[in-house]
RODO-2510 file (C-alpha; in nm, 4 decimals, decimal comma):
residues 141
     n   res          X          Y          Z
     1     m     3,2597   -20,3609   -15,9677
     2     n     3,0483   -20,0673   -15,8918
     3     t     3,0978   -19,9174   -15,5281
     4     q     2,7816   -20,1224   -15,3788
     5     q     2,9623   -20,4077   -15,4957
     6     e     3,3013   -20,3234   -15,3397
     7     y     3,0997   -20,2760   -15,0166
     8     a     2,9467   -20,5805   -15,0192
     9     t     3,2807   -20,7477   -15,1210
    10     t     3,4424   -20,5458   -14,8293
    11     l     3,1562   -20,6561   -14,5830
    12     l     3,1830   -21,0293   -14,6594
    13     r     3,5684   -20,9916   -14,6278
    14     i     3,5777   -20,8313   -14,2847
    15     t     3,3105   -21,0626   -14,1602
    16     l     3,4396   -21,4028   -14,2492
    17     g     3,7891   -21,2917   -14,1748
    18     a     3,6246   -21,2293   -13,8111
    19     m     3,4906   -21,5746   -13,7999
    20     y     3,7972   -21,7569   -13,8589
    21     l     3,9533   -21,5302   -13,6105
    22     a     3,7118   -21,5918   -13,3268
    23     h     3,7076   -21,9711   -13,3847
    24     g     4,1193   -21,9224   -13,4063
    25     l     4,1300   -21,7399   -13,0950
    26     l     3,8583   -21,9670   -12,9021
    27     k     4,1437   -22,2475   -12,9524
    28     l     4,4133   -22,0209   -12,8487
    29     l     4,2168   -21,8641   -12,5257
    30     v     3,9728   -22,1114   -12,3986
    31     f     4,0645   -22,4433   -12,5337
    32     t     4,4343   -22,3342   -12,5372
    33     p     4,6902   -22,5162   -12,7603
    34     d     4,7234   -22,8096   -12,5391
    35     g     4,3539   -22,8561   -12,5031
    36     t     4,3026   -22,7679   -12,8748
    37     a     4,6024   -23,0917   -12,9373
    38     g     4,4218   -23,3082   -12,7288
    39     y     4,1157   -23,2604   -12,8447
    40     f     4,2259   -23,3287   -13,2023
    41     a     4,4100   -23,6338   -13,0851
    42     s     4,1156   -23,7932   -12,9469
    43     l     3,8989   -23,7417   -13,2498
    44     g     4,1820   -23,9745   -13,4157
    45     v     4,3695   -23,6664   -13,6020
    46     p     4,7352   -23,6060   -13,5354
    47     a     4,7707   -23,3458   -13,2272
    48     f     4,9968   -23,1358   -13,4002
    49     m     4,7269   -23,0195   -13,6474
    50     g     4,4930   -22,8869   -13,3341
    51     p     4,7704   -22,5842   -13,3126
    52     l     4,8616   -22,5660   -13,6469
    53     t     4,4566   -22,5441   -13,7300
    54     m     4,4521   -22,2731   -13,4697
    55     a     4,7528   -22,0499   -13,6087
    56     i     4,6043   -22,0833   -13,9678
    57     e     4,2674   -21,9549   -13,8656
    58     i     4,4138   -21,6531   -13,6726
    59     a     4,6729   -21,5794   -13,9730
    60     g     4,3866   -21,6128   -14,2141
    61     g     4,1225   -21,4199   -13,9950
    62     t     4,3609   -21,1236   -13,9261
    63     a     4,4862   -21,1128   -14,2905
    64     l     4,1154   -21,1098   -14,4296
    65     v     4,0174   -20,8492   -14,1788
    66     l     4,3195   -20,6285   -14,2851
    67     g     4,2899   -20,6807   -14,6396
    68     v     4,6178   -20,8651   -14,7203
    69     y     4,6198   -21,0731   -15,0193
    70     a     4,2269   -21,1261   -14,9120
    71     r     4,1533   -21,3033   -15,2446
    72     w     4,4298   -21,5969   -15,1876
    73     v     4,3806   -21,5864   -14,8293
    74     a     4,0164   -21,7241   -14,8483
    75     l     4,0985   -21,9375   -15,0788
    76     a     4,4036   -22,0820   -14,9209
    77     l     4,1457   -22,1241   -14,5802
    78     v     3,9435   -22,3106   -14,8027
    79     p     4,1642   -22,6851   -14,7424
    80     v     4,1106   -22,6419   -14,3436
    81     l     3,7652   -22,6566   -14,3672
    82     l     3,7487   -22,9535   -14,6084
    83     g     3,9865   -23,1461   -14,3569
    84     s     3,6906   -22,9860   -14,0647
    85     i     3,4490   -23,1665   -14,2640
    86     v     3,6256   -23,5109   -14,3724
    87     l     3,8238   -23,5605   -14,0113
    88     v     3,5991   -23,4094   -13,7670
    89     h     3,1891   -23,2892   -13,8483
    90     g     3,1089   -23,4937   -14,1582
    91     a     3,0421   -23,8199   -13,9363
    92     n     2,8376   -23,6195   -13,6951
    93     g     2,5559   -23,5294   -13,9866
    94     w     2,4421   -23,1990   -14,1779
    95     g     2,3293   -23,0217   -13,8774
    96     f     2,5979   -22,8165   -13,6817
    97     g     2,3321   -22,8269   -13,3560
    98     n     2,4067   -23,1970   -13,3914
    99     t     2,6531   -23,3549   -13,0757
   100     g     2,9841   -23,2730   -13,2421
   101     g     2,8960   -23,0398   -13,4878
   102     g     2,7595   -23,1388   -13,8414
   103     w     2,9070   -23,0302   -14,1445
   104     e     2,6523   -22,7366   -14,2277
   105     y     2,8866   -22,4506   -14,0879
   106     p     3,2160   -22,5232   -14,2446
   107     a     3,0535   -22,6127   -14,5784
   108     f     2,8698   -22,2708   -14,5476
   109     l     3,2498   -22,1148   -14,4672
   110     i     3,3871   -22,3075   -14,7658
   111     v     3,1305   -22,1420   -15,0023
   112     a     3,2048   -21,7700   -14,8066
   113     s     3,5622   -21,8216   -14,8796
   114     l     3,5120   -21,9583   -15,2573
   115     v     3,3021   -21,6603   -15,3388
   116     q     3,5538   -21,3930   -15,1511
   117     g     3,7952   -21,5662   -15,3739
   118     l     3,5855   -21,4714   -15,6657
   119     l     3,4834   -21,1146   -15,5622
   120     g     3,8358   -21,0142   -15,4852
   121     n     3,9583   -20,7926   -15,1886
   122     g     3,7098   -20,5092   -15,1759
   123     r     3,7861   -20,1822   -15,0289
   124     w     3,9966   -20,0771   -14,7543
   125     v     4,2655   -20,3320   -14,8049
   126     l     4,6062   -20,3018   -14,6432
   127     w     4,7708   -20,5026   -14,9208
   128     a     4,6505   -20,6728   -15,2600
   129     e     4,7734   -20,7723   -15,5757
   130     n     4,5277   -20,5459   -15,7712
   131     r     4,6705   -20,2438   -15,6199
   132     k     4,7029   -19,9669   -15,8893
   133     i     5,0604   -19,9842   -16,0346
   134     d     5,1725   -19,6857   -16,2756
   135     r     5,2919   -19,8560   -16,5966
   136     s     5,2810   -19,5263   -16,8203
   137     l     5,6474   -19,5163   -16,7533
   138     k     5,8383   -19,6685   -16,9912
   139     p     6,1822   -19,7899   -16,9338
   140     a     6,4706   -19,6296   -17,1260
   141     v     6,5902   -19,7832   -17,4376
***
């Protein structure tokens, strides 16, 4: 991967992480965990899924921004978004501007998360599976 591609991958990772983080913090700080649980329950989704989704979005967003196993974190967030389409947004049509929000935005985040998973971590990562390890040392025989 050349430098320009690494910067693009990093930009995607940080922006994607910021989006997940913003949605999780919105649930925490504005809607509150109890309010989020109540909203999920009003949709017929088990109430515990609200705070769980909030925690996953905050943890996943933070990990992406910091570059902690970003490839795998991005892929692990896809089921949360699939759940949001199936359980919440799918019945509201395509446009996210529709009442209740359609499924275009979660679908876009799924694609962006899959692309992040394919591209890898980018630069400036805190921890990643592809960090350089010196394998030149041979074990004593």
